[in-house]
RONU-915340 format. One record per residue (C-alpha): residue in one letter; chain; z, y, x. Coordinates in Angstrom, 1 decimal, decimal comma. Each point is the difference from the previous one (the first is absolute). Layout:
N
resn; chain; up; north; east
a; A; Z; Y; X;
...
//
This chain:
564
resn; chain; up; north; east
m; A; -4,1; -7,0; 62,6;
t; A; 3,0; 1,8; 1,7;
i; A; 0,2; 3,7; 0,6;
s; A; 2,4; 2,0; 2,2;
s; A; 3,5; -0,5; -1,3;
k; A; 0,5; 3,7; -0,2;
l; A; -1,8; 0,7; -3,3;
p; A; -1,6; 3,4; -0,9;
p; A; 2,2; 2,2; -2,3;
a; A; -0,4; -1,3; -3,5;
t; A; 0,6; 1,7; -3,4;
p; A; 2,5; -1,5; -2,6;
l; A; -2,4; -1,4; -2,5;
l; A; 1,2; 0,6; -3,5;
t; A; -1,8; -2,6; -2,6;
e; A; -1,2; 0,9; -3,4;
r; A; -1,3; 3,4; 1,6;
r; A; -3,6; 1,0; 0,4;
i; A; -0,8; 1,5; 3,4;
a; A; -3,3; 2,1; 0,1;
k; A; -1,2; 1,6; 3,2;
t; A; -3,2; 1,3; 1,5;
s; A; -2,1; -2,5; 1,9;
p; A; -0,8; 1,1; 3,8;
n; A; -3,3; 1,3; 0,4;
i; A; -0,7; -1,0; 3,8;
d; A; 2,2; -2,9; 1,1;
p; A; 2,1; -2,6; -1,5;
h; A; 3,7; 0,6; -0,2;
e; A; 3,0; -2,2; -0,5;
e; A; 2,8; 0,4; -2,3;
w; A; 3,4; -2,2; 0,4;
y; A; 2,6; -0,6; -2,9;
e; A; 3,1; -1,9; 0,0;
i; A; 1,8; -2,1; -2,5;
t; A; 2,8; -2,4; -0,2;
l; A; -0,6; -3,0; -2,1;
t; A; 1,8; -3,4; -0,7;
s; A; -1,6; -3,4; -0,9;
t; A; 0,3; 0,4; -3,5;
d; A; -2,4; 3,3; 0,3;
a; A; -3,7; 0,3; 0,0;
l; A; -2,3; 3,0; 0,4;
e; A; -3,2; 0,9; -1,3;
i; A; -1,9; 2,4; 2,3;
h; A; -2,9; 1,7; -1,4;
i; A; -2,3; 2,5; 1,6;
n; A; -3,1; 1,5; -1,4;
n; A; -2,6; 2,5; 0,3;
l; A; -0,9; -1,4; 3,4;
t; A; -3,6; 0,5; 1,4;
h; A; 0,3; -1,1; 3,8;
p; A; 0,1; -3,6; 1,3;
d; A; 2,7; 0,7; 2,7;
s; A; 2,3; 0,5; -3,0;
c; A; 2,8; -3,0; -0,3;
i; A; 3,8; -0,8; -0,8;
e; A; 2,1; -1,7; 2,3;
i; A; 3,4; -1,2; -0,2;
y; A; 2,4; -0,4; 2,9;
d; A; 3,7; -1,4; 0,4;
k; A; 2,7; 2,2; 1,8;
f; A; -1,0; -1,7; 3,3;
g; A; -3,6; 1,4; -0,1;
t; A; -1,6; -3,3; -0,8;
r; A; -2,9; 0,3; -2,4;
l; A; 0,5; -2,5; -2,9;
e; A; -3,0; 0,7; -2,6;
h; A; -3,0; 2,4; -0,3;
s; A; -2,8; 0,7; -2,4;
s; A; -3,0; 1,7; 0,8;
f; A; -2,3; 2,5; -1,6;
t; A; -2,7; -1,4; -2,5;
p; A; -2,8; 2,5; -1,2;
d; A; 0,4; 1,4; -3,5;
s; A; 3,5; -1,3; -0,7;
p; A; 3,5; 0,8; 0,6;
i; A; 2,1; -2,0; 2,7;
i; A; 2,7; -1,9; -1,9;
h; A; 2,5; -2,0; 2,0;
h; A; 2,8; -2,2; -1,1;
f; A; 3,0; -0,5; 2,3;
f; A; 2,8; -2,7; -0,6;
p; A; 2,5; 0,5; 2,8;
e; A; 1,7; -3,5; 1,2;
k; A; 3,2; 1,8; 0,8;
e; A; 2,0; 3,0; -0,2;
g; A; -0,8; 2,9; 2,1;
l; A; -1,6; 3,2; 1,1;
y; A; -3,9; 0,0; -0,4;
f; A; -2,7; 2,3; 0,9;
i; A; -3,1; 0,8; -1,7;
r; A; -2,7; 1,5; 2,2;
l; A; -3,2; 1,6; -1,7;
t; A; -3,1; 0,8; 1,9;
i; A; -2,0; 2,7; -1,9;
g; A; -3,6; 0,3; 0,9;
p; A; -1,8; 3,2; 0,1;
d; A; -1,9; 1,7; -2,7;
p; A; -2,1; 3,2; 0,3;
d; A; 0,9; 1,4; -3,3;
p; A; 2,6; 2,4; 0,9;
d; A; 1,5; -0,3; -3,6;
h; A; -0,1; -3,7; 0,0;
l; A; 3,7; -1,8; -1,0;
y; A; 1,2; -3,5; 0,5;
q; A; 3,0; -1,3; -1,9;
l; A; 2,6; -2,5; 0,6;
f; A; 2,1; -1,8; -2,4;
v; A; 2,5; -2,5; 0,9;
d; A; 2,1; -1,8; -2,5;
r; A; 3,1; -2,2; 0,3;
y; A; 0,0; -3,2; -1,9;
t; A; 1,9; -3,2; -0,5;
p; A; -2,0; -3,0; 1,2;
l; A; -0,6; -2,5; -2,6;
s; A; -1,5; -3,6; 1,3;
g; A; 0,4; -3,7; 0,5;
t; A; 0,9; -2,9; -2,6;
i; A; 2,6; 1,0; -2,8;
i; A; 2,5; -2,5; -0,7;
g; A; 1,7; 0,6; -3,4;
s; A; 0,3; 3,0; -1,8;
i; A; -0,1; 3,8; 1,2;
r; A; -0,2; 3,3; -1,4;
l; A; -2,0; 3,0; 1,5;
t; A; 1,7; 3,4; -0,8;
a; A; -1,1; 3,5; 0,5;
e; A; 3,2; 0,7; 2,0;
e; A; -0,6; -2,7; 2,6;
g; A; -3,8; 0,9; 0,3;
p; A; -2,7; 1,1; 0,2;
y; A; -1,4; -3,4; 1,2;
l; A; -3,0; -0,6; 2,3;
i; A; -1,6; -3,4; -0,2;
g; A; -0,1; -1,6; 3,8;
p; A; 0,2; -0,9; 2,5;
r; A; -0,9; -3,4; -1,6;
d; A; -0,8; -1,0; -3,6;
l; A; 2,6; 0,2; -2,9;
i; A; -0,3; -3,4; -1,2;
i; A; 1,9; -1,0; -3,5;
p; A; 0,0; -3,8; -0,3;
a; A; 0,8; -2,3; -3,0;
g; A; 3,5; 0,6; -1,2;
s; A; 0,4; 3,4; 1,6;
n; A; -0,5; 3,5; -1,6;
v; A; -0,1; 3,6; 0,9;
t; A; 0,9; 2,9; -2,4;
v; A; -1,0; 3,3; 0,9;
e; A; 2,0; 2,7; -1,9;
a; A; -1,1; 3,2; -1,5;
g; A; -0,4; 2,8; 2,4;
a; A; -1,0; -2,1; 3,0;
t; A; -2,8; 0,3; 2,3;
l; A; -2,3; -2,5; 1,7;
n; A; -2,4; 0,7; 2,7;
v; A; -2,3; -2,6; 0,1;
r; A; -2,6; 1,7; 2,6;
g; A; -0,7; -2,3; 2,9;
p; A; -0,9; -3,7; 0,4;
n; A; 2,9; -1,5; -1,4;
k; A; 0,0; -1,2; -3,8;
i; A; 2,6; -1,0; -2,7;
v; A; -0,7; -3,8; -0,6;
v; A; 1,6; -1,3; -3,4;
q; A; -0,5; -3,9; 0,2;
d; A; 0,1; -2,3; -3,0;
s; A; 3,1; 0,2; -1,9;
g; A; 0,9; 3,1; 2,0;
a; A; 0,8; 3,2; -1,7;
l; A; -0,6; 3,7; 0,6;
y; A; 1,4; 2,5; -2,6;
l; A; -0,9; 3,7; 0,4;
c; A; 2,3; 1,4; -2,5;
g; A; -1,0; 3,8; -0,1;
e; A; 1,2; 2,3; -2,9;
s; A; -1,7; 2,6; -2,2;
t; A; 1,8; 2,9; 1,9;
n; A; 0,5; -1,9; 3,4;
h; A; -3,0; -1,6; 1,3;
i; A; -0,4; -2,5; 2,8;
t; A; -2,4; 1,5; 2,5;
i; A; -2,8; -2,3; 1,9;
i; A; -1,7; 1,9; 2,9;
g; A; -2,9; -1,0; 2,2;
a; A; -1,5; -2,5; -2,4;
i; A; -3,4; -1,2; 0,3;
g; A; -1,8; -1,6; -3,0;
d; A; -1,4; 0,8; -3,4;
p; A; 2,0; 2,9; -1,7;
t; A; -1,9; -0,5; -3,2;
k; A; 2,0; -3,2; -0,4;
h; A; 3,1; 0,9; 1,9;
q; A; -0,8; -2,6; 2,5;
w; A; 1,1; 0,3; 3,6;
n; A; -1,0; -2,5; 2,7;
q; A; 3,4; 0,2; 1,7;
l; A; 1,4; -2,1; -2,9;
v; A; -1,0; -3,6; 0,1;
k; A; 1,1; -2,0; -3,1;
s; A; -0,5; -4,1; -0,3;
p; A; -0,9; -1,1; -3,2;
q; A; 3,2; -0,8; -1,2;
a; A; 2,0; 2,8; 1,5;
e; A; 1,9; 2,1; -2,3;
t; A; -0,3; 4,2; 0,1;
l; A; 1,1; 2,5; -2,0;
t; A; -1,5; 3,6; 0,6;
q; A; 1,1; 3,0; -2,3;
h; A; 0,1; 3,8; 0,7;
l; A; -1,7; 0,0; 3,6;
v; A; -1,6; 3,0; 1,8;
i; A; -2,8; -1,7; 2,2;
q; A; -1,7; 2,2; 2,7;
y; A; -3,1; -1,5; 1,3;
d; A; -1,4; 0,3; 3,4;
n; A; -3,5; -1,1; -0,9;
d; A; -3,0; 1,8; 1,1;
e; A; 1,5; 2,2; 2,6;
n; A; -3,4; 0,8; 1,6;
g; A; -1,6; 0,7; -3,4;
i; A; -2,9; -2,4; 0,6;
d; A; 0,4; -2,3; -3,1;
f; A; -1,9; 1,9; -2,7;
l; A; -2,0; -2,3; -2,1;
s; A; 1,7; -3,1; 1,5;
f; A; 1,0; -0,7; -3,7;
p; A; -2,6; -1,2; -2,4;
t; A; -2,4; 2,7; -1,0;
p; A; 0,0; 0,6; -3,9;
f; A; -3,5; -0,4; -0,7;
v; A; -1,9; -1,8; -2,7;
a; A; -2,7; -2,7; 0,9;
a; A; -2,7; 2,6; 0,0;
a; A; 1,7; 1,6; 3,1;
s; A; 1,6; -2,7; 1,9;
t; A; 0,0; 1,9; 3,4;
f; A; 0,2; 3,6; 1,0;
e; A; -3,6; 0,0; 1,0;
e; A; -1,1; -1,1; -3,7;
f; A; 2,7; 2,7; -1,3;
t; A; -1,5; 2,6; 2,0;
a; A; -3,5; -0,9; -1,3;
t; A; 1,0; -0,5; -3,5;
i; A; 1,7; 3,6; -0,3;
e; A; -2,9; 1,6; 1,8;
e; A; -2,3; -1,4; -2,7;
a; A; 2,3; 0,3; -2,8;
s; A; 0,8; 2,7; -2,7;
h; A; 3,3; 1,7; 0,1;
y; A; 0,8; -2,4; -3,2;
r; A; -0,9; -3,1; 2,1;
r; A; 2,1; 1,1; 3,1;
a; A; 2,9; 0,4; -2,0;
a; A; -0,4; -3,6; -1,3;
i; A; -0,6; -1,7; 3,3;
i; A; 3,8; -0,7; 0,4;
p; A; 1,6; -1,6; -3,3;
p; A; 3,3; 1,8; -1,1;
a; A; 2,0; -3,2; 0,5;
a; A; -0,6; 0,5; 4,0;
r; A; 0,3; 3,6; 0,3;
l; A; 3,5; 0,6; 0,0;
e; A; 1,0; -2,7; 2,6;
y; A; -2,8; 1,4; 2,2;
i; A; 1,3; 3,9; -0,4;
k; A; 3,3; -1,4; 0,8;
t; A; -0,7; -1,9; 3,0;
w; A; -2,4; 3,1; 1,1;
f; A; 3,0; 2,4; 0,1;
k; A; 2,7; -2,5; 1,5;
q; A; -2,5; -0,5; 2,9;
a; A; -0,5; 3,8; 0,5;
s; A; 3,6; 0,7; -0,2;
p; A; 2,2; 0,7; 3,2;
y; A; 2,7; -2,1; -1,7;
h; A; 0,6; -2,8; -2,8;
f; A; 3,1; -0,9; -1,6;
s; A; 0,4; -2,7; -2,6;
f; A; 2,8; 0,0; -2,5;
l; A; 0,9; -3,2; -2,0;
e; A; 2,3; 0,4; -2,7;
e; A; 0,5; -3,0; -2,2;
l; A; -3,4; -1,2; 0,8;
i; A; -1,7; 3,5; -1,3;
p; A; -1,7; 1,2; 3,0;
f; A; 0,0; 3,8; 1,0;
e; A; -2,0; 1,1; 3,2;
l; A; 0,2; 3,4; 1,8;
y; A; -2,9; 1,1; 2,2;
f; A; -2,2; 3,1; 0,4;
g; A; -2,2; 0,0; -3,3;
n; A; 2,5; -1,5; -2,2;
d; A; -1,1; 2,7; -2,7;
v; A; -3,7; -1,4; -0,1;
t; A; 1,1; -3,5; -0,8;
s; A; 2,4; 1,2; -2,7;
f; A; -2,7; 2,1; -1,6;
a; A; -2,4; -2,9; 0,2;
d; A; 2,6; -2,3; -1,5;
w; A; 0,6; 2,4; -2,8;
e; A; -3,6; 0,1; -0,7;
m; A; -0,3; -3,8; -0,5;
d; A; 3,3; -0,1; -1,9;
s; A; -1,0; 2,6; -2,5;
l; A; -3,3; -1,3; -0,3;
r; A; -2,0; 2,8; 1,3;
v; A; -1,6; -2,5; 2,3;
s; A; -0,6; -3,1; -1,7;
s; A; -1,3; -3,3; 1,1;
e; A; -1,0; -1,1; -3,6;
r; A; -2,1; 3,3; -0,1;
f; A; -1,4; -0,8; 3,2;
d; A; -0,9; -3,7; -0,9;
a; A; -1,7; 1,5; -3,3;
g; A; -2,1; 2,2; 2,2;
h; A; 1,4; 3,2; -1,1;
i; A; 1,4; 3,0; 2,0;
n; A; 2,0; 2,8; -0,8;
y; A; 1,1; 3,2; 1,9;
w; A; 2,9; -1,7; 1,7;
d; A; -1,8; -3,2; 0,9;
f; A; -2,9; 2,1; 1,6;
v; A; 2,4; 2,1; 2,1;
n; A; 2,3; -2,7; 1,1;
g; A; -2,8; -2,6; 0,8;
n; A; -2,0; 2,6; 2,2;
f; A; 3,2; 1,1; 1,6;
t; A; 0,6; -3,5; 1,1;
s; A; -3,5; -0,6; 1,4;
d; A; 0,7; 3,2; 2,1;
l; A; 3,0; -1,8; 1,3;
v; A; -2,2; -3,2; 1,0;
d; A; -2,6; 2,5; 1,5;
a; A; 2,6; 1,6; 2,2;
a; A; 1,7; -2,9; 1,1;
q; A; -3,0; -1,6; 1,2;
l; A; -1,2; 2,9; 1,8;
f; A; 3,2; 0,6; 1,7;
t; A; 0,3; -3,5; 1,2;
n; A; -3,5; 0,3; 1,7;
k; A; 1,2; 3,2; 1,3;
q; A; -2,9; 1,8; -2,1;
s; A; -0,3; 3,3; -1,6;
s; A; -1,3; 0,9; -3,6;
a; A; -2,2; 3,0; -1,0;
e; A; 1,8; -0,1; -3,5;
p; A; 2,8; 2,3; 0,5;
r; A; 2,2; -1,9; -2,5;
i; A; -0,3; -3,0; 2,2;
q; A; 0,3; 1,6; 3,2;
r; A; 3,3; 1,6; -1,1;
m; A; 1,5; -3,5; -0,8;
i; A; -1,1; -0,9; 3,4;
d; A; 1,7; 2,9; 1,6;
f; A; 3,2; -1,0; -1,7;
l; A; -0,1; -3,6; 1,1;
n; A; -0,6; 1,2; 3,5;
i; A; 3,3; 1,9; 0,0;
g; A; 1,9; -3,1; -1,2;
q; A; -1,6; -2,2; 2,4;
n; A; 0,6; 2,6; 2,8;
w; A; 3,9; -0,2; -0,8;
r; A; 0,2; -3,7; -0,2;
q; A; -2,0; -0,3; 3,3;
t; A; 2,6; 2,1; 1,6;
h; A; 3,1; -0,7; -1,4;
g; A; -0,3; -3,1; -2,2;
y; A; 1,4; 0,5; -3,4;
f; A; 2,7; 2,1; -1,2;
k; A; 3,3; -1,7; 0,1;
w; A; 2,4; 0,1; -2,7;
y; A; 2,9; 1,6; 1,9;
d; A; -2,4; 2,9; 0,4;
l; A; 0,7; 0,5; -3,6;
l; A; 3,5; 1,1; 0,9;
n; A; -1,4; 3,3; 1,3;
p; A; -3,7; -0,1; 0,4;
f; A; -0,3; 3,9; 0,3;
n; A; 2,3; 0,8; 3,0;
k; A; -1,0; 1,9; 3,3;
e; A; -0,5; -3,3; 1,7;
g; A; -2,4; -1,3; -2,4;
e; A; -2,5; 2,8; 0,1;
e; A; -3,1; -1,9; 0,5;
f; A; 0,8; -2,2; -2,9;
e; A; 0,6; 3,1; -2,0;
r; A; -3,4; 1,6; 1,1;
t; A; -1,9; -3,1; -0,8;
f; A; 1,7; -0,3; -3,2;
e; A; -0,6; 3,6; -1,2;
q; A; -3,8; -0,6; 1,5;
m; A; -0,3; -3,1; -2,2;
a; A; 1,0; 1,7; -3,2;
p; A; -2,6; 2,6; -0,3;
t; A; -2,9; -2,4; 1,5;
f; A; 1,1; -2,4; -2,8;
w; A; -0,2; 2,1; -2,8;
l; A; -3,1; 1,8; 1,2;
a; A; -1,8; -3,9; 0,5;
h; A; 1,6; -1,4; -3,5;
n; A; -1,0; 3,3; -2,0;
t; A; -3,2; 0,5; 1,5;
s; A; -1,0; -3,7; -1,4;
i; A; 1,6; 0,8; -3,4;
i; A; -1,5; 3,4; -0,5;
y; A; -3,5; -1,1; 1,1;
w; A; 0,3; -2,8; -2,5;
d; A; 1,7; 1,9; -2,7;
k; A; -3,0; 2,5; 0,2;
k; A; -2,7; -2,8; -0,3;
a; A; 1,8; -1,5; -3,0;
r; A; 0,0; 3,6; -1,6;
e; A; -3,9; 0,3; 0,8;
l; A; -0,7; -3,5; -1,3;
g; A; 1,7; 0,9; -3,3;
l; A; 2,9; -2,6; 0,4;
w; A; 2,8; 2,6; -0,2;
e; A; -1,6; 1,4; -3,2;
k; A; 0,4; -3,5; -1,7;
e; A; 3,7; 0,1; 0,5;
n; A; 2,1; 1,4; -3,2;
v; A; 0,9; 3,5; 0,3;
l; A; 3,7; -0,6; 1,0;
e; A; -1,3; -2,6; 2,6;
q; A; -2,3; 2,7; 1,4;
q; A; 2,8; 2,6; 0,2;
f; A; 2,2; -2,7; 1,8;
i; A; -2,8; -0,7; 2,5;
n; A; -0,4; 3,7; 0,9;
s; A; 3,8; 0,1; 0,5;
v; A; -0,1; -2,9; 2,4;
i; A; -2,7; 1,6; 2,1;
i; A; 1,9; 3,1; 0,2;
r; A; 3,2; -1,6; 0,7;
v; A; -1,7; -2,1; 2,8;
h; A; -0,8; 3,1; 1,6;
f; A; 3,3; 1,6; -0,6;
a; A; 1,7; -2,8; 2,0;
a; A; -2,1; 0,7; 3,0;
d; A; 0,6; 3,8; -0,1;
l; A; 3,4; 0,5; -1,2;
p; A; 1,4; 3,2; -0,2;
f; A; 3,6; -1,1; 1,0;
t; A; 0,8; -0,6; 3,6;
i; A; 2,1; -3,2; 0,3;
p; A; 1,9; -0,3; 3,3;
g; A; -1,6; -2,2; 2,3;
y; A; -3,4; -0,3; -1,9;
g; A; -1,4; 3,4; -0,1;
n; A; -2,0; 0,5; -3,2;
n; A; -1,2; -3,5; -0,6;
i; A; 2,2; -2,6; -1,5;
p; A; -0,9; -3,4; 1,7;
p; A; -1,3; -2,7; -2,2;
v; A; 3,3; -2,3; 0,4;
g; A; 0,8; -0,3; -3,8;
f; A; 0,7; 3,2; -1,5;
v; A; -3,2; -0,4; -2,6;
g; A; 0,9; -3,2; -0,6;
i; A; 3,4; 0,8; -1,1;
s; A; -1,4; 2,6; -2,2;
i; A; -2,8; -2,3; -1,5;
n; A; 2,3; -2,6; -0,9;
h; A; 3,6; 1,2; -0,9;
g; A; 1,7; 2,9; -1,6;
p; A; -0,6; 2,0; -3,2;
l; A; -3,2; 1,5; 1,6;
s; A; -1,5; -3,3; 0,9;
y; A; -4,0; -0,8; -0,4;
p; A; -1,1; -1,3; -3,2;
k; A; 0,1; -3,6; -0,1;
q; A; -2,9; -0,5; -2,9;
y; A; -3,6; 0,5; 0,2;
p; A; -1,3; 2,5; -1,4;
i; A; 3,0; 2,5; 0,1;
p; A; 1,9; 0,2; -2,8;
a; A; 0,8; 3,3; -1,9;
p; A; 2,2; 2,3; 2,0;
e; A; 3,6; 0,7; -1,5;
h; A; -0,6; 3,6; 0,0;
d; A; -2,7; 2,5; -0,4;
v; A; -1,2; 1,4; 3,1;
d; A; -2,1; 3,0; 0,9;
f; A; -2,7; -1,3; 2,4;
g; A; -0,4; 3,4; 1,6;
t; A; -2,0; 0,1; 3,2;
l; A; -0,7; -3,1; 1,9;
s; A; 1,9; 1,1; 3,1;
i; A; 2,9; -1,0; 2,0;
a; A; 1,8; 3,2; -1,0;
s; A; 0,0; -0,8; -3,6;
y; A; 1,1; -3,6; 0,5;
l; A; 2,7; 1,1; 2,3;
k; A; 1,3; 2,6; -2,6;
f; A; -0,1; -2,9; -2,7;
f; A; 1,9; -2,5; 2,3;
f; A; 2,9; 2,6; 0,1;
d; A; -0,3; 0,6; -3,8;
t; A; 0,2; -3,7; -0,6;
l; A; 3,1; -0,3; 2,3;
f; A; 1,9; 2,8; -1,3;
n; A; -0,6; -1,2; -3,7;
r; A; 0,5; -3,7; 0,6;
r; A; -3,5; -0,8; -1,5;
t; A; -2,3; -2,8; 1,0;
n; A; -3,4; 0,3; -0,3;
s; A; -2,3; -2,9; 1,9;
i; A; -3,0; 2,1; 0,4;
y; A; 1,2; 2,7; 2,2;
t; A; 3,5; -0,9; 1,3;
w; A; 0,8; -1,1; 3,4;
w; A; 3,6; 0,6; 1,1;
i; A; 3,1; -1,9; 0,6;
p; A; 3,1; 2,1; -0,3;
t; A; 2,2; -0,1; 2,9;
q; A; 2,8; 2,0; 1,8;
a; A; -2,7; 2,1; 1,7;
d; A; -0,5; 1,4; -3,3;
q; A; 2,6; 2,7; 0,5;
q; A; -1,6; 1,1; 3,1;
l; A; -3,2; 0,3; -1,8;
f; A; 1,5; 2,0; -2,9;
q; A; 1,5; 2,3; 2,5;
l; A; -3,5; 0,3; 1,8;
l; A; -1,6; 1,1; -3,2;
k; A; 2,8; 2,5; -0,5;
e; A; -0,6; 1,5; 3,4;
k; A; -3,7; 0,0; -0,6;
g; A; 0,4; 1,7; -3,4;
i; A; -1,7; -2,7; -1,8;
s; A; 1,2; -1,4; -3,4;
v; A; -1,6; -2,5; -2,5;
d; A; -1,5; 2,7; -1,8;
s; A; -1,6; 1,8; 2,9;
p; A; -3,8; 0,0; -0,2;
p; A; -2,2; -2,8; 2,0;
e; A; -1,0; 2,7; 2,2;
d; A; 3,4; 0,9; 1,3;
w; A; 0,7; -3,7; 0,6;
d; A; -3,2; -0,1; 1,9;
r; A; 0,7; 3,0; 2,2;
e; A; 3,6; -1,0; 0,9;
f; A; -0,5; -4,0; 0,4;
i; A; -3,7; -0,9; 0,3;
q; A; -2,0; 2,5; 2,0;
p; A; -2,1; -0,5; 2,3;
s; A; -0,6; -3,9; -1,3;
q; A; -3,1; -0,6; -2,2;
k; A; 0,9; -0,3; -3,7;
t; A; -2,3; -0,8; -2,7;
l; A; -2,1; -3,4; -0,2;
e; A; -3,1; 1,5; 1,4;
e; A; 1,8; 1,8; 3,0;
i; A; 1,7; -3,5; 0,6;
q; A; -3,6; -1,7; 0,1;
h; A; -1,3; 2,9; 2,4;
f; A; 3,1; -0,4; 2,0;
y; A; -0,5; -3,9; 0,7;
l; A; -3,8; -0,3; -0,4;
t; A; -1,5; 3,1; 1,8;
i; A; -0,3; -0,9; 3,7;
a; A; -0,3; 3,0; 2,2;
//
């Protein structure tokens, strides 16, 4: 197809910069961009948040000849890879279909890469300075006797149809460093095993992978819930049997339908699929992953490691407070995920709030796909307002869904006498955990970009596992290092104790949850401005920091479990 040699006026295109604009609300409109490329360049053109079938991307040369195009696909972004055959001026034509929502925004990303394809002869090294690299326009083949070394700091984009093929006696070395990772973007595969389909290895191929950050594009449409094996025991091998079982079961039996050994992986997969982003880190074969809901997985992992949730106790037919709450919370996740998949609602508020959270995450992925790694450079800028709104909406919705389930089953455990069976120190620790769960959801300090809700992206996991104020590693809890005046069971009394601990460099695993940072100076200044000191009564702390949030155990229960 050839158009007039006199092309419309075009805007010079700057790569690695996000462009966000309002969609037309009546008729489609066109936008033209121009860019000069060489035969050693490659482009990834990514436009998301499109809702109309007239939307498309087209590439033209300077003579007005259309070279390539990509059309609209429902519920997914348009992603086009362009590998110019020769140096010259090229034009990108965007056709943006209308959307009746006057606030609807679409976003354009264009990134410049070094193409990487064909059969490698001998040895080559890929550096950060010469990249980033895009696999294509053909497969990258590493045959016998050849090797490719990817150095620390390099980025490989494997999004697209082409693969890295390492044949027998060929070698691929991905040599990231602990402080300078290699980044893989656009992967499709199994994040739990750090496998990606675009890397194809023959049985006798040699590969080395260390210090990788892998960004997966799996589940962009949010329709794969429960595609992994469901963690039921033989008594409930399907969701229908599970539903029938829990309807007839006591709360004790409901907590034991899913064995402890299967819960952690299920919780992790549930929140990874609900997240608008997912990044994998591989440091010396020790995995670390970042997704919206990290803190739930970290807490569940700590429950298992500290033996508060125990497979041996489960196999012996016994159940404690932690087994009970953890098991029923996991059953709530199963229930919510299945109802969400079938586009059904729940009469139970704690289940419906989980479904509401899943819907927000799905809506984001259907419109944008996964949040991309380069957005981490500045996710909360003026051009990312829609992501910021979604992120800020997800945080309180997450805490409401999570906390309603936890508070519900905590209350049931108290009514059934499970809390009273724990020793006095463990009882106090449980109380502090419940108050801190609500505290995290209703922080009195505003964090820029997040409002009054810290998102569940790993802060809790850090405080649980690291530092002098980490959670107890033994069960039941060991005796504290310092005597503590329990005071009233309120957020104000706990917050006062946090500062007391911080100022006096004490540790106490029952009450403390604080990691000293450079932000402490700002907090100390805030105390001075408020006229508050460690010796001030809890009422003053309550007045200056907490109001009007709910505070006591009873008020927290009322907040989450009373439906207007």
